[in-house]
N, CA, C and O of each residue as an XYZ file, in Angstrom:
228
protein
N     123.868     50.897    100.510
C     124.158     51.424    101.716
C     124.271     52.887    100.775
O     124.583     53.036     99.594
N     123.851     53.951    101.899
C     123.849     55.446    101.874
C     125.096     55.777    101.368
O     126.079     55.148    101.760
N     125.226     56.855    100.388
C     126.625     57.454    100.342
C     126.877     58.647    101.092
O     125.962     59.470    101.105
N     127.895     58.904    101.702
C     128.170     59.722    102.756
C     128.589     61.186    101.915
O     129.553     61.273    101.154
N     127.764     62.150    102.195
C     128.126     63.524    101.739
C     129.209     64.038    102.461
O     129.363     63.995    103.682
N     130.006     64.564    101.554
C     131.088     65.650    101.838
C     130.996     66.847    102.685
O     130.052     67.622    102.530
N     131.950     67.068    103.613
C     131.651     67.999    104.772
C     131.091     69.330    103.852
O     130.011     69.673    104.334
N     131.369     69.978    102.979
C     131.126     71.223    102.357
C     129.623     71.087    101.917
O     128.925     72.098    101.852
N     129.066     69.713    101.583
C     127.709     69.792    101.342
C     126.796     69.563    102.866
O     125.566     69.525    102.838
N     127.498     69.436    104.028
C     126.799     69.410    105.194
C     127.004     70.533    105.739
O     126.346     70.604    106.777
N     127.876     71.874    105.449
C     128.011     72.859    106.654
C     127.043     73.564    107.015
O     126.913     74.121    108.105
N     125.976     73.577    105.696
C     124.836     74.449    106.170
C     123.483     73.764    106.847
O     122.355     74.251    106.927
N     124.045     72.256    107.387
C     122.792     71.235    107.920
C     123.212     71.514    109.335
O     124.390     71.756    109.598
N     122.242     71.483    110.281
C     122.745     70.991    111.815
C     123.227     69.441    111.691
O     123.013     68.676    110.751
N     124.012     69.161    113.028
C     124.551     67.681    112.759
C     123.396     66.967    113.144
O     123.467     65.766    112.886
N     122.289     67.367    113.717
C     121.220     66.514    114.021
C     120.827     65.786    112.826
O     120.558     64.585    112.843
N     120.789     66.684    111.552
C     120.305     66.186    110.373
C     121.272     65.282    109.936
O     120.710     64.574    109.101
N     122.668     64.868    110.091
C     123.440     64.173    109.529
C     123.189     62.791    110.017
O     122.746     62.435    111.109
N     123.605     61.991    108.861
C     123.160     60.314    109.597
C     124.400     59.824    110.281
O     125.393     60.549    110.345
N     124.376     58.449    110.867
C     125.374     58.282    111.898
C     126.382     58.186    111.252
O     127.397     58.745    111.667
N     126.400     57.408    109.974
C     127.593     56.988    109.208
C     128.244     58.392    108.882
O     129.442     58.544    109.120
N     127.579     59.307    108.406
C     128.393     60.997    108.427
C     129.151     61.452    109.489
O     130.249     61.995    109.365
N     128.517     61.215    110.644
C     129.011     61.751    111.618
C     130.494     60.928    111.855
O     131.595     61.421    111.612
N     130.260     59.603    112.368
C     131.188     58.584    112.822
C     132.289     58.936    111.690
O     133.455     59.141    112.028
N     131.822     59.010    110.122
C     133.201     59.326    108.802
C     133.853     60.483    109.016
O     135.057     60.499    108.761
N     133.202     61.701    109.529
C     133.754     62.803    109.527
C     134.281     63.196    110.855
O     135.396     63.715    110.892
N     133.676     63.030    111.847
C     134.476     62.501    113.152
C     136.193     61.814    112.959
O     137.246     62.428    113.131
N     136.037     60.583    112.613
C     137.407     59.819    112.315
C     138.324     60.733    111.386
O     139.504     60.840    111.723
N     137.849     61.456    110.152
C     138.793     61.968    109.241
C     138.999     63.600    110.156
O     140.013     64.238    109.873
N     138.192     64.099    111.032
C     138.628     65.416    111.325
C     139.764     64.995    112.707
O     140.855     65.526    112.915
N     139.272     64.168    113.320
C     140.216     63.701    114.597
C     141.586     63.848    113.997
O     142.363     64.748    114.316
N     141.926     62.596    112.808
C     143.171     62.622    112.193
C     143.806     63.750    111.972
O     144.999     63.789    112.271
N     143.192     64.873    111.426
C     143.334     66.057    110.906
C     143.688     67.033    112.289
O     144.259     68.119    112.185
N     143.356     66.594    113.258
C     142.931     67.761    114.363
C     144.005     68.545    114.344
O     143.674     69.705    114.102
N     145.512     68.369    114.543
C     146.669     68.884    114.780
C     146.807     70.232    113.802
O     147.474     71.227    114.084
N     145.959     70.019    112.488
C     146.170     70.895    111.448
C     144.596     71.936    111.603
O     144.467     73.040    111.074
N     143.838     71.436    112.210
C     142.373     72.194    112.311
C     142.527     73.781    112.740
O     143.119     74.139    113.758
N     141.978     74.556    111.918
C     141.783     75.762    112.400
C     140.628     75.881    113.423
O     140.032     74.821    113.612
N     140.114     77.137    114.241
C     139.294     77.100    115.447
C     137.926     76.737    114.846
O     137.180     76.100    115.589
N     137.418     77.086    113.441
C     136.336     76.597    112.903
C     136.062     74.922    113.116
O     135.279     74.272    113.808
N     137.102     74.595    112.171
C     137.381     73.001    112.195
C     137.424     72.455    113.729
O     136.844     71.408    114.017
N     137.888     72.947    114.360
C     137.778     72.627    115.907
C     136.565     72.457    116.234
O     136.076     71.354    116.479
N     135.911     73.622    116.273
C     134.464     73.753    116.588
C     133.659     72.848    115.941
O     132.937     72.126    116.628
N     133.648     72.748    114.632
C     132.731     71.641    113.841
C     133.057     70.192    114.657
O     132.098     69.518    115.034
N     134.530     69.706    114.932
C     134.877     68.792    115.028
C     133.762     67.965    116.525
O     133.146     66.911    116.682
N     134.127     69.624    117.594
C     133.230     69.252    118.708
C     131.717     69.348    118.659
O     130.999     69.141    119.637
N     131.326     69.645    117.564
C     129.674     69.635    117.550
C     129.615     68.195    116.990
O     128.566     67.593    117.221
N     130.643     67.498    116.239
C     130.016     66.045    115.688
C     130.209     65.595    116.762
O     129.266     64.812    116.873
N     130.968     65.509    117.959
C     131.489     64.572    118.819
C     130.227     64.798    119.934
O     129.869     63.820    120.591
N     129.468     66.291    120.159
C     128.627     66.371    121.055
C     127.341     65.571    120.422
O     126.684     64.834    121.157
N     127.079     65.698    119.357
C     125.954     64.889    118.213
C     126.180     63.340    118.786
O     125.299     62.813    119.465
N     127.298     62.716    118.498
C     127.409     61.546    118.570
C     127.303     60.777    120.175
O     127.090     59.613    120.517
N     127.541     61.939    120.869
C     127.520     61.554    122.729
C     125.955     61.514    122.885
O     125.524     60.627    123.623
N     124.926     62.468    122.210
C     123.681     62.799    122.654
C     122.936     61.480    122.036
O     122.151     60.785    122.681
N     123.322     61.250    120.653
C     122.565     60.001    119.942
C     122.883     58.239    120.647
O     122.358     57.169    120.338
N     124.011     58.581    121.733
C     124.254     57.199    122.550
C     123.311     57.324    123.496
O     123.035     56.206    123.930
N     122.494     58.443    124.177
C     121.801     58.499    125.294
C     120.772     57.651    125.279
O     120.019     57.578    126.250
């Protein structure tokens, strides 16, 4: 099983370059923390969700 990279390791990469496991993991974690996310965190969460939706097409 491939190790999931931490969010700071992924910041400089497009979400299209993330693995599905990384997308799902960080989406779950960030969704749990969503009440405390700032604007940048909320934008990143939206990018992750958009990428997940795009991959499901």
